[in-house]
Structure formats: C-alpha cells, structure tokens
C-alpha positions as CSV (number, residue, x, y, z in Angstrom):
1,X,9.0,-1.6,47.2
2,X,9.1,-3.7,44.1
3,X,9.8,-2.1,40.7
4,X,6.7,-1.1,38.7
5,X,7.0,-1.4,35.0
6,X,6.7,1.8,33.0
7,X,3.6,0.6,31.1
8,X,1.7,0.3,34.4
9,X,3.3,3.3,36.2
10,X,2.5,5.7,33.4
11,X,-1.0,4.3,32.6
12,X,-3.3,7.4,32.0
13,X,-5.6,8.2,34.9
14,X,-7.7,10.9,33.2
15,X,-8.6,12.0,29.7
16,X,-5.9,14.7,29.8
17,X,-3.3,12.0,30.3
18,X,-4.3,10.1,27.1
19,X,-2.0,10.3,24.1
20,X,-3.8,10.9,20.8
21,X,-7.4,9.6,20.3
22,X,-8.9,13.1,20.3
23,X,-11.8,12.0,18.2
24,X,-12.9,9.6,20.9
25,X,-12.1,11.9,23.9
26,X,-14.1,14.7,22.4
27,X,-17.2,12.6,22.0
28,X,-16.9,11.1,25.6
29,X,-16.1,14.5,27.1
30,X,-19.2,16.2,25.6
31,X,-21.4,13.2,26.5
32,X,-20.3,13.3,30.2
33,X,-20.5,17.1,30.5
34,X,-23.9,17.3,28.9
35,X,-25.3,14.2,30.6
36,X,-26.0,12.4,27.4
37,X,-24.8,9.0,28.5
38,X,-25.4,5.8,26.5
39,X,-25.9,2.5,28.3
40,X,-23.3,0.5,26.3
41,X,-20.0,1.5,24.8
42,X,-17.7,-0.6,22.5
43,X,-14.0,0.4,22.3
44,X,-12.1,-1.2,19.4
45,X,-8.5,-1.0,18.1
46,X,-5.2,-2.8,18.0
47,X,-3.2,-3.7,21.0
48,X,-1.7,-1.1,23.3
49,X,-3.6,2.0,22.1
50,X,-5.6,2.6,25.3
51,X,-8.9,0.8,25.0
52,X,-9.1,-0.8,28.4
53,X,-7.5,2.3,30.0
54,X,-10.1,4.5,28.4
55,X,-12.9,2.3,29.7
56,X,-11.5,2.5,33.3
57,X,-11.3,6.3,33.1
58,X,-14.9,6.4,31.9
59,X,-15.9,4.2,34.9
60,X,-14.1,6.7,37.1
61,X,-15.9,9.6,35.5
62,X,-19.3,7.9,36.1
63,X,-18.6,7.1,39.8
64,X,-16.5,10.0,41.0
65,X,-17.9,11.3,44.3
66,X,-17.7,14.9,43.0
67,X,-20.3,14.1,40.4
68,X,-20.4,12.8,36.8
69,X,-18.0,14.8,34.6
70,X,-15.2,14.4,32.2
71,X,-12.7,15.5,34.9
72,X,-12.8,13.1,37.9
73,X,-11.1,14.4,41.0
74,X,-8.8,11.4,41.3
75,X,-8.6,11.7,45.1
76,X,-11.9,10.5,46.3
77,X,-12.4,6.9,47.5
78,X,-14.1,5.9,44.3
79,X,-11.4,7.2,42.0
80,X,-8.6,5.8,44.1
81,X,-10.3,2.4,44.3
82,X,-10.8,2.3,40.5
83,X,-7.1,3.2,40.0
84,X,-6.0,0.4,42.4
85,X,-8.4,-2.1,40.8
86,X,-10.5,-2.8,43.9
87,X,-13.7,-0.8,43.2
88,X,-16.5,-3.3,44.0
89,X,-19.0,-1.8,41.4
90,X,-16.5,-2.0,38.5
91,X,-16.8,-5.6,37.4
92,X,-13.9,-6.4,35.0
93,X,-14.4,-9.6,33.0
94,X,-11.9,-11.3,30.8
95,X,-14.0,-12.9,28.0
96,X,-11.1,-15.2,27.0
97,X,-11.3,-17.0,30.4
98,X,-15.1,-16.7,30.9
99,X,-16.4,-17.5,27.5
100,X,-18.9,-20.2,28.7
101,X,-22.5,-19.4,28.4
102,X,-23.2,-20.4,32.0
103,X,-20.7,-18.0,33.3
104,X,-22.2,-15.2,31.2
105,X,-25.7,-16.0,32.5
106,X,-24.4,-15.9,36.1
107,X,-22.8,-12.5,35.4
108,X,-26.0,-11.1,33.9
109,X,-28.1,-12.4,36.7
110,X,-26.5,-9.8,39.1
111,X,-27.3,-6.9,36.8
112,X,-30.6,-6.3,38.5
113,X,-29.0,-5.5,41.9
114,X,-28.2,-1.9,42.7
115,X,-24.5,-0.8,43.0
116,X,-23.0,-1.3,46.5
117,X,-21.1,2.0,46.9
118,X,-20.9,3.7,43.5
119,X,-23.4,5.7,41.4
120,X,-23.3,3.1,38.6
121,X,-22.5,-0.6,38.3
122,X,-20.0,-0.8,35.4
123,X,-19.4,-4.0,33.6
124,X,-16.1,-3.9,31.7
125,X,-15.8,-7.0,29.4
126,X,-12.3,-7.2,27.9
127,X,-11.6,-9.1,24.6
128,X,-15.4,-9.6,24.2
129,X,-14.9,-11.1,20.7
130,X,-13.8,-14.3,22.6
131,X,-17.4,-14.9,23.7
132,X,-19.2,-17.8,22.1
133,X,-22.5,-17.3,20.2
134,X,-24.5,-18.6,23.1
135,X,-22.7,-16.1,25.4
136,X,-23.5,-13.3,23.1
137,X,-27.1,-14.3,23.1
138,X,-27.1,-14.3,26.9
139,X,-25.6,-10.8,26.9
140,X,-28.0,-9.5,24.2
141,X,-31.1,-8.9,26.2
142,X,-29.3,-7.2,29.1
143,X,-27.3,-5.1,26.6
144,X,-30.5,-3.9,24.9
145,X,-32.5,-2.9,28.0
146,X,-30.2,-2.7,31.1
147,X,-31.3,-1.2,34.4
148,X,-30.6,2.6,34.7
149,X,-27.9,2.0,37.2
150,X,-25.8,-0.2,34.8
151,X,-23.3,0.8,32.2
152,X,-21.7,-1.9,29.9
153,X,-18.2,-1.2,28.5
154,X,-17.0,-3.7,25.8
155,X,-13.4,-3.8,24.7
156,X,-12.0,-5.8,21.7
157,X,-9.2,-6.0,19.2
158,X,-11.3,-7.8,16.6
159,X,-14.6,-6.0,16.1
160,X,-15.4,-8.0,13.0
161,X,-16.0,-11.1,15.2
162,X,-18.7,-9.4,17.2
163,X,-22.3,-10.1,16.0
164,X,-24.1,-7.2,14.3
165,X,-26.8,-7.6,16.9
166,X,-24.4,-6.6,19.6
167,X,-22.8,-3.8,17.5
168,X,-26.1,-2.2,16.8
169,X,-26.8,-1.8,20.5
170,X,-23.5,0.0,21.4
171,X,-21.8,3.3,20.7
172,X,-18.7,2.2,18.9
173,X,-15.4,4.0,19.2
174,X,-12.4,2.9,17.1
175,X,-9.1,3.9,18.6
176,X,-6.3,4.7,16.1
177,X,-2.7,3.7,16.0
178,X,-0.5,6.4,17.4
179,X,2.0,8.2,15.2
180,X,5.7,7.9,15.6
181,X,5.8,11.6,16.6
182,X,3.2,11.1,19.3
183,X,5.0,8.1,20.8
184,X,8.4,10.0,20.7
185,X,6.9,13.0,22.6
186,X,5.5,10.7,25.3
187,X,8.7,8.8,25.6
188,X,10.7,12.0,26.0
189,X,8.3,13.2,28.7
190,X,8.5,9.9,30.6
191,X,12.3,9.7,30.3
192,X,12.7,13.2,31.6
193,X,10.4,12.5,34.5
194,X,12.3,9.3,35.3
195,X,15.7,11.0,35.0
196,X,16.9,8.7,32.3
197,X,19.5,10.1,29.8
198,X,18.5,9.5,26.1
199,X,19.1,10.9,22.6
200,X,16.6,11.6,19.9
201,X,17.7,8.8,17.6
202,X,17.2,6.2,20.4
203,X,13.7,7.5,21.1
204,X,12.9,7.4,17.4
205,X,14.1,3.8,17.1
206,X,11.9,2.7,20.0
207,X,8.9,4.6,18.7
208,X,9.2,3.1,15.2
209,X,9.6,-0.4,16.6
210,X,6.5,0.0,18.7
211,X,4.4,0.1,15.5
212,X,1.7,2.5,16.8
213,X,1.3,0.9,20.2
214,X,2.3,3.1,23.2
215,X,2.2,0.1,25.5
216,X,4.7,-1.8,23.3
217,X,6.8,1.4,23.2
218,X,7.0,1.5,27.0
219,X,7.8,-2.2,27.2
220,X,10.6,-1.7,24.7
221,X,11.7,1.3,26.7
222,X,12.0,-0.8,29.8
223,X,14.1,-3.3,28.0
224,X,16.3,-0.7,26.4
225,X,17.0,1.0,29.7
226,X,18.0,-2.3,31.3
227,X,20.1,-3.2,28.2
228,X,21.8,0.2,28.4
229,X,22.5,0.1,32.1
230,X,20.1,2.9,33.0
231,X,20.4,5.1,29.8
232,X,19.4,5.1,26.2
233,X,22.3,5.1,23.7
234,X,21.8,4.7,20.0
235,X,24.3,2.0,19.4
236,X,22.9,-0.1,22.3
237,X,19.3,0.4,21.2
238,X,20.2,-0.6,17.7
239,X,21.9,-3.7,18.9
240,X,18.9,-4.6,21.1
241,X,16.4,-4.1,18.2
242,X,18.6,-5.7,15.6
243,X,19.0,-2.6,13.5
244,X,22.2,-1.0,12.1
245,X,23.8,2.4,12.6
246,X,22.5,5.2,10.5
247,X,26.0,5.9,9.3
248,X,26.3,2.4,8.0
249,X,23.1,2.8,6.1
250,X,24.1,6.1,4.6
251,X,27.5,4.7,3.5
252,X,25.7,1.7,1.9
253,X,23.3,3.9,0.0
254,X,26.2,6.2,-1.1
255,X,28.0,3.1,-2.6
256,X,24.8,2.0,-4.3
257,X,24.3,5.4,-5.9
258,X,27.9,5.5,-7.2
259,X,27.7,2.0,-8.5
260,X,30.6,0.7,-6.4
261,X,29.8,-3.0,-6.1
262,X,32.9,-3.8,-4.1
263,X,32.1,-1.3,-1.4
264,X,28.4,-2.3,-1.4
265,X,29.4,-5.9,-0.6
266,X,31.9,-4.8,2.0
267,X,29.3,-2.8,3.7
268,X,26.9,-5.8,3.6
269,X,29.6,-7.9,5.3
270,X,30.2,-5.3,7.9
271,X,26.4,-5.2,8.6
272,X,26.3,-9.0,8.9
273,X,28.9,-8.9,11.7
274,X,26.2,-7.3,13.9
275,X,23.7,-10.1,13.2
276,X,20.9,-7.7,12.4
277,X,17.3,-8.3,11.6
278,X,17.5,-8.0,7.8
279,X,13.8,-7.2,7.4
280,X,14.3,-4.2,9.8
281,X,17.4,-3.2,7.8
282,X,15.4,-3.1,4.6
283,X,12.6,-1.1,6.4
284,X,15.2,1.5,7.4
285,X,16.6,1.6,3.9
286,X,13.1,2.1,2.5
287,X,12.5,4.9,5.0
288,X,15.8,6.6,3.9
289,X,14.9,6.2,0.2
290,X,11.5,7.7,0.9
291,X,13.0,10.8,2.6
292,X,15.4,11.2,-0.3
293,X,12.5,11.0,-2.8
294,X,10.6,13.6,-1.0
295,X,13.6,15.9,-0.9
296,X,14.1,15.5,-4.7
297,X,10.4,16.2,-5.4
298,X,10.5,19.3,-3.2
299,X,13.8,20.4,-4.7
300,X,15.6,20.2,-1.3
301,X,13.0,22.3,0.5
302,X,11.7,19.6,2.8
303,X,11.9,19.8,6.6
304,X,14.1,16.7,6.7
305,X,16.9,18.3,4.7
306,X,17.0,21.3,7.0
307,X,18.0,19.0,9.9
308,X,19.8,16.2,8.0
309,X,22.3,17.4,5.5
310,X,23.0,13.7,4.5
311,X,19.6,13.4,3.0
312,X,20.2,16.5,0.9
313,X,23.6,15.3,-0.2
314,X,22.3,11.8,-1.2
315,X,19.4,13.4,-3.1
316,X,21.7,15.7,-5.1
317,X,24.0,12.9,-6.2
318,X,21.3,10.5,-7.3
319,X,18.6,10.7,-9.9
320,X,14.9,10.4,-9.2
321,X,14.6,7.3,-11.4
322,X,17.4,5.5,-9.4
323,X,15.7,6.2,-6.1
324,X,12.3,5.0,-7.3
325,X,13.9,1.9,-8.7
326,X,15.8,1.2,-5.5
327,X,12.6,1.6,-3.5
328,X,10.7,-0.9,-5.6
329,X,13.5,-3.4,-5.5
330,X,13.8,-3.1,-1.7
331,X,10.0,-3.7,-1.4
332,X,10.3,-6.8,-3.5
333,X,13.4,-7.8,-1.4
334,X,11.3,-7.7,1.8
335,X,8.8,-10.1,0.3
336,X,11.6,-12.4,-0.9
337,X,13.4,-12.7,2.4
338,X,10.9,-15.4,3.6
339,X,11.8,-17.7,0.7
340,X,15.5,-16.9,0.4
341,X,18.0,-19.6,1.5
342,X,18.8,-17.3,4.4
343,X,18.1,-13.7,5.3
344,X,21.7,-12.5,4.7
345,X,21.8,-13.9,1.1
346,X,18.4,-12.5,0.4
347,X,19.5,-9.1,1.6
348,X,22.7,-9.2,-0.5
349,X,20.8,-10.3,-3.6
350,X,18.5,-7.3,-3.1
351,X,21.6,-5.0,-3.1
352,X,23.0,-6.8,-6.2
353,X,19.7,-6.4,-8.0
354,X,19.9,-2.6,-7.3
355,X,23.3,-2.5,-8.9
356,X,22.3,-4.7,-11.9
357,X,19.1,-2.9,-12.9
358,X,20.2,0.8,-13.1
359,X,17.9,2.7,-15.5
360,X,19.7,4.1,-18.5
361,X,18.9,7.6,-19.9
362,X,17.7,7.8,-23.5
363,X,21.1,9.2,-24.6
364,X,23.0,6.4,-22.9
365,X,20.7,3.8,-24.4
366,X,21.3,5.3,-27.9
367,X,25.1,5.2,-27.3
368,X,24.9,1.5,-26.2
369,X,22.9,0.6,-29.3
370,X,25.2,2.4,-31.7
371,X,28.4,1.2,-30.0
372,X,27.5,-2.5,-29.9
373,X,25.5,-3.3,-33.1
374,X,27.1,-6.7,-33.8
375,X,26.6,-8.2,-30.3
376,X,22.9,-7.5,-30.3
377,X,22.2,-8.3,-33.9
378,X,23.1,-11.9,-33.2
379,X,20.8,-12.0,-30.2
380,X,17.3,-13.2,-31.1
381,X,15.9,-12.2,-27.8
382,X,17.1,-8.6,-28.4
383,X,15.5,-8.6,-31.8
384,X,12.2,-9.7,-30.4
385,X,12.4,-7.1,-27.6
386,X,13.2,-4.3,-30.1
387,X,10.3,-5.6,-32.3
388,X,8.0,-5.6,-29.3
389,X,9.0,-2.1,-28.2
390,X,8.4,-0.6,-31.7
391,X,4.7,0.2,-32.2
392,X,3.8,-0.8,-35.8
393,X,1.4,2.1,-36.0
394,X,4.2,4.5,-35.4
395,X,6.8,2.9,-37.7
396,X,5.1,1.4,-40.6
397,X,2.6,4.1,-41.3
398,X,4.2,7.2,-39.8
399,X,4.6,8.9,-43.1
400,X,1.1,8.1,-44.2
401,X,-0.5,9.5,-41.0
402,X,1.2,12.9,-41.4
403,X,-1.3,14.3,-43.9
404,X,-4.3,13.1,-41.9
405,X,-3.1,14.5,-38.6
406,X,-2.6,18.1,-39.9
407,X,-5.3,20.5,-40.8
408,X,-8.8,20.8,-39.5
409,X,-11.7,18.3,-39.5
410,X,-12.9,19.6,-42.8
411,X,-9.9,18.1,-44.6
412,X,-11.2,17.7,-48.2
413,X,-8.1,15.8,-49.5
414,X,-9.4,12.4,-50.9
415,X,-8.0,9.3,-49.3
416,X,-7.2,6.0,-51.2
417,X,-8.1,2.5,-50.1
418,X,-4.7,2.0,-48.4
419,X,-5.5,4.9,-46.1
420,X,-8.7,3.5,-44.6
421,X,-6.7,1.8,-41.8
422,X,-5.2,5.2,-40.9
423,X,-8.5,6.9,-40.8
424,X,-9.9,4.2,-38.4
425,X,-7.0,4.9,-36.1
426,X,-7.5,8.6,-36.2
427,X,-11.2,8.3,-35.3
428,X,-10.2,6.4,-32.2
429,X,-12.9,3.8,-32.7
430,X,-13.4,1.0,-30.1
431,X,-15.4,-2.1,-29.6
432,X,-17.8,-3.5,-32.2
433,X,-17.8,-0.4,-34.3
434,X,-14.0,-0.7,-34.7
435,X,-14.3,-4.3,-35.7
436,X,-17.1,-3.4,-38.1
437,X,-14.9,-0.7,-39.7
438,X,-11.9,-3.0,-39.9
439,X,-13.8,-5.4,-42.2
440,X,-14.7,-2.7,-44.6
441,X,-12.7,-1.4,-47.6
442,X,-12.7,2.2,-48.7
443,X,-13.9,2.1,-52.3
444,X,-14.3,5.8,-53.0
445,X,-13.6,9.1,-51.1
446,X,-14.6,12.4,-52.5
447,X,-15.2,15.8,-51.0
448,X,-18.7,15.0,-49.8
449,X,-18.9,11.2,-50.0
450,X,-17.3,8.1,-48.6
451,X,-18.2,4.8,-50.2
452,X,-17.4,1.7,-48.1
453,X,-17.6,-2.0,-49.1
454,X,-18.4,-4.7,-46.6
455,X,-17.5,-8.3,-47.5
456,X,-20.5,-10.7,-47.6
457,X,-18.7,-13.0,-45.2
458,X,-18.9,-10.2,-42.5
459,X,-22.4,-9.1,-43.2
460,X,-23.5,-10.3,-39.7
461,X,-21.6,-7.3,-38.3
462,X,-23.9,-4.9,-40.1
463,X,-26.6,-3.3,-38.0
464,X,-28.1,0.1,-37.8
465,X,-26.4,1.0,-34.5
466,X,-22.9,0.3,-35.7
467,X,-23.6,2.0,-39.1
468,X,-24.8,5.1,-37.3
469,X,-21.8,5.2,-35.0
470,X,-19.4,4.9,-37.8
471,X,-21.1,7.6,-39.8
472,X,-21.0,9.9,-36.8
473,X,-17.3,9.3,-36.4
474,X,-16.7,10.1,-40.1
475,X,-18.7,13.3,-39.7
476,X,-16.5,14.3,-36.7
477,X,-13.4,13.5,-38.8
478,X,-14.4,15.1,-42.2
479,X,-17.2,17.4,-41.3
480,X,-21.0,17.3,-41.1
481,X,-21.4,17.4,-44.8
482,X,-19.9,14.0,-45.4
483,X,-22.2,11.3,-46.7
484,X,-21.5,7.6,-46.1
485,X,-22.5,4.9,-48.6
486,X,-22.2,1.3,-47.5
487,X,-22.6,-1.7,-49.9
488,X,-22.2,-5.4,-49.4
489,X,-20.0,-7.0,-52.1
490,X,-16.7,-8.7,-52.5
491,X,-13.9,-6.1,-52.0
492,X,-11.2,-5.7,-54.6
493,X,-8.5,-5.2,-52.0
494,X,-7.7,-6.5,-48.5
495,X,-9.5,-5.1,-45.5
496,X,-7.6,-3.5,-42.5
497,X,-8.5,-6.6,-40.5
498,X,-7.0,-8.9,-43.1
499,X,-3.9,-6.7,-43.4
500,X,-3.3,-6.8,-39.6
501,X,-3.6,-10.6,-39.6
502,X,-1.1,-10.8,-42.5
503,X,1.4,-8.5,-40.8
504,X,1.1,-10.3,-37.4
505,X,1.8,-13.6,-39.1
506,X,4.8,-12.2,-40.9
507,X,6.2,-10.8,-37.7
508,X,5.6,-14.2,-36.0
509,X,7.4,-16.1,-38.7
510,X,10.3,-13.6,-38.6
511,X,10.6,-14.1,-34.8
512,X,10.5,-17.9,-35.2
513,X,13.1,-17.8,-37.9
514,X,15.3,-15.5,-35.8
515,X,15.2,-17.9,-32.9
516,X,15.9,-21.0,-35.1
517,X,18.9,-19.3,-36.8
518,X,20.5,-18.3,-33.5
519,X,23.8,-20.2,-33.1
520,X,23.3,-20.7,-29.4
521,X,19.9,-22.3,-30.0
522,X,21.4,-24.5,-32.7
523,X,24.1,-25.6,-30.3
524,X,21.6,-26.6,-27.6
525,X,19.6,-28.6,-30.2
526,X,22.7,-30.5,-31.2
527,X,24.0,-31.1,-27.6
528,X,20.8,-31.9,-25.8
529,X,18.5,-32.9,-28.7
530,X,16.3,-30.0,-27.8
531,X,13.3,-28.8,-29.6
532,X,11.8,-25.3,-29.9
533,X,8.4,-24.7,-28.6
534,X,7.1,-22.3,-31.2
535,X,4.0,-21.5,-29.2
536,X,6.2,-19.8,-26.6
537,X,7.7,-17.4,-29.2
538,X,6.0,-14.0,-29.2
539,X,6.6,-11.5,-32.0
540,X,5.7,-8.5,-29.8
541,X,2.7,-7.4,-32.0
542,X,-0.5,-6.4,-30.2
C-alpha cells in the first residue's frame, strides 16, 4: 500500500478530532443537537485551519444513518462514503476550476432533484471567492430559497471578495489561526502514535514555521521526518528550516550585551557557514529578546525563566533599555533585509547597529560631557543638538517661574510686564485664546485687577469669546475676585509673541554662525566651492 501523507492520514473525521476552533464547533454542535439548521453556511479563514474538513464533517453529521447529530457514528455507509470522498449526495465543487456562469447554472439546475441515498443533498463549494459576478448571481436565487433537502456549504480564504448579497444569506464562521501551543500538542500526539522519536525543540520549530496552519505543520513534519531519516532532531530540523542552533543565538546575544564586537562578528560568521534564512534568524532573535523583556518586567518570575535558566541569566546581565533598543533595531533590520546588498550584510549591519547605539545612562552622559568639552564645543552639530534639547521655557525663565508656581491660586503678589509670558504658560492656554493673550502686554497688576493692553494691529483677534476665556483663566489662576481690564492702544513694551519671534531669530542666527565658523565646513567650502543652504539649518526652537 502506498504511503499516505500525514496531512491526509490525520485529517479530522469528527468535531472531537478538530484542533482549536471551539467558537465554531460550539455553534454547530448546538445547532445540530437542537435541530436549528440553516440552509447555507460560509466558512472563512486562512489556509490549513480546517475549513473544508469542517464542512465535510458537517455533511457527515447531516447524512449519518443514525440520525442528525453532532456525533456521527463514523461506521455507517454514509459516513464511510463521505470519508472516502465517494458519497453521491455530497457534491464538492472547486470554484477555481468551475468559475464560468454556464457551469454554475448547470450545477444549480440539479438542486431541485431529491438526494439519491442521503438525507440531504450537500453542495460544498471550495474557494467560492473565485466565482465571477455572473456565477454569484446564478447562485444567489438558489442560495436564498433552496429546497428543504439541500444544504449549501461555502468555503473561502478571502471573504472580502464575496458579494454582500451572498454574505447576508449565509451563517458565517471565521476560523482562527492555531496557536503554537495547539500545534505542538497535536504534533506530539501524532508523532507518538506514529512511533517517531522527537524532542520538544524540534516540535516547537515546526509549529512556529507553520505560522498557524496545522496542514502546513503536518507537511513540514513529513519533510522533517524524511530529512532526519525517520526521527526529529533539533540540529537537522534547524538545517531544514534554515534556522540556527539556540546555543548560537544565546552566545550571540551574550556578546551583544557585553559589547564584545569581535565576538559578535565571529558568531555572525559562524552562523553564515550554515547558510541560514536571515529573516528567520532575526525572528528567533526577536522572540528571544521578547522573552528576556518579559522576564525583566516580571522580575524573573515568568514561566519561561523557570524552565530556561539562560533567559534569566541574560535578563539579569542586561538593562531593560538595552533589550528594548535591540528589539526595535532587529525589527528595523527585518524591514531592511529586502533592500540590503545581500541578506548576510544586512544581518551583520543590524548587529553592528545594536553595538553602535547603546543607550547611555544620565550619569554616563554627564561624565562624557564633562570629560570631553573641547571636542564637542568645536562641533556645530552638537551645539545645535544641545540647543534643541534644552527647552527655552525651562532654562531662560526658570528663576522667574518659581514664584508663580508656589503658593495657592489666590497669590496676591503683583506681577510686572516681563512676567506676563510666564503667566500665560502657567494658565496652559491653547489655540486662539493663547494667541490672543500673546499679543497683549501686562500694563498693571494689583491685588484685584489686571490691566492688559492689546496692540491696534492685532485688534482683529479681539472678540467676546476669547476675552471671556482669558478672563476665566485669570480667575482660575488668581482667584474669582480678579477683574480684567482690556484696552486697545500702542503698548509701551514688546508682547510675548514679539519676544518669542526675537528669541527664535537670535537662536537661528547663532546656529547659522556656528555652522559657518566650523573649520570643517570652511574646509569643504574651500576644497569643493560648496555653499551653505541656510534654510536647512534648524536652531532647535519650537
């Protein structure tokens, strides 16, 4: 007898044999046991999750000689015929090969005839999304009002391509991807029954590579058994899948954490000798980093650390910031593999990027700043970066803000014109009212009165709504007793808006001068007759 592949040999023959999909099985079981049967069902989901198999089991439940139930006997002539694919009243149609409207009409013309041997005539249309619009129209009337002896089962991987007129006439069940744990358990059960030796790591690798599809997992399992000569060994499974040994990955990450660049590149060269799939290598590295991050967050109390001491050791010798950074760089490295000169160089550059961009602690950064003042003072890019990272509101006016941020809202200390900008910031104004306040000048501030002056040029900003909102904000800041007086006249000092423009311009000029005075820039101008695009220089102000 010829060999039967595992995907066919272990195809479920009853609801109890199905792996996962409990949300679908519960609905179908209750419908069959309570005789609440619909005339049309649509099973959707990605490849290899059991859509067609579930439709065939449903056909068996409907035509079992023991009666309609969720537990067909499996031994009667109807059940055996359906399992063997020769039941005359189960009409299976591949929509991809019978998409023409004439073929669909011929199929629907036979709907009126009673079943030959079974209780129901079941039409199972696989990949129904391949039907043309005309074929869907030919199916529509039959789907809406089929004879009582007909059940229509539709199967598709792309439900979005099916017209809503079809969807509205079916009970739709969306089958989910299987988890790695579910696939592993089923693989272990099958390997035990088949008498094939295996280890947990090999089963895990196959389950991960299946990407949620049990059929893909069984196909890979067939391939792995053949590759391993009748057994599953981790080294051979990794070689077949193009992955690397977990010890190699652990050693690579250990070298990354310690910052040993030489060892990192040596490990990368050793990995390259196995000609791996570098995308898969990065996926495994990401998975390892995720486990370490979980261990760090849970302070070593995760289930993974109880069974894998390597995870605990790596989590203890690395910081949370490093692991998060490595994870983001590895994600970006996966995206860059497609455009890299070759996968190996893209993988190595990802590792080098992890070494180059190690986050510094605040203490270390202060030490670097204090130890190397001269080298960075001559670097205009550093000056601009420091200028951008320093918030003007925190540095220029920090001393001025202290007296306004202490005490209660009934602070009666009078403020001068120079403090109006600080008051605006403290009131957390936004939008038009902030712009309106920024064009005013504080003329007088007493215990119970604030006198503001608005420039005639900005009189268009004045309206009742903005005035009321500003007054309300002042009451919140200084108390309900405060009275606001607003007059339109030429101010005797600059407004906060004018002051901000002046400061921004000064910072921009300083940044431009810093770039122009840089000796490296001057050298490039002399050698290459280069010019500076001042529009590209940013001072770092908001």
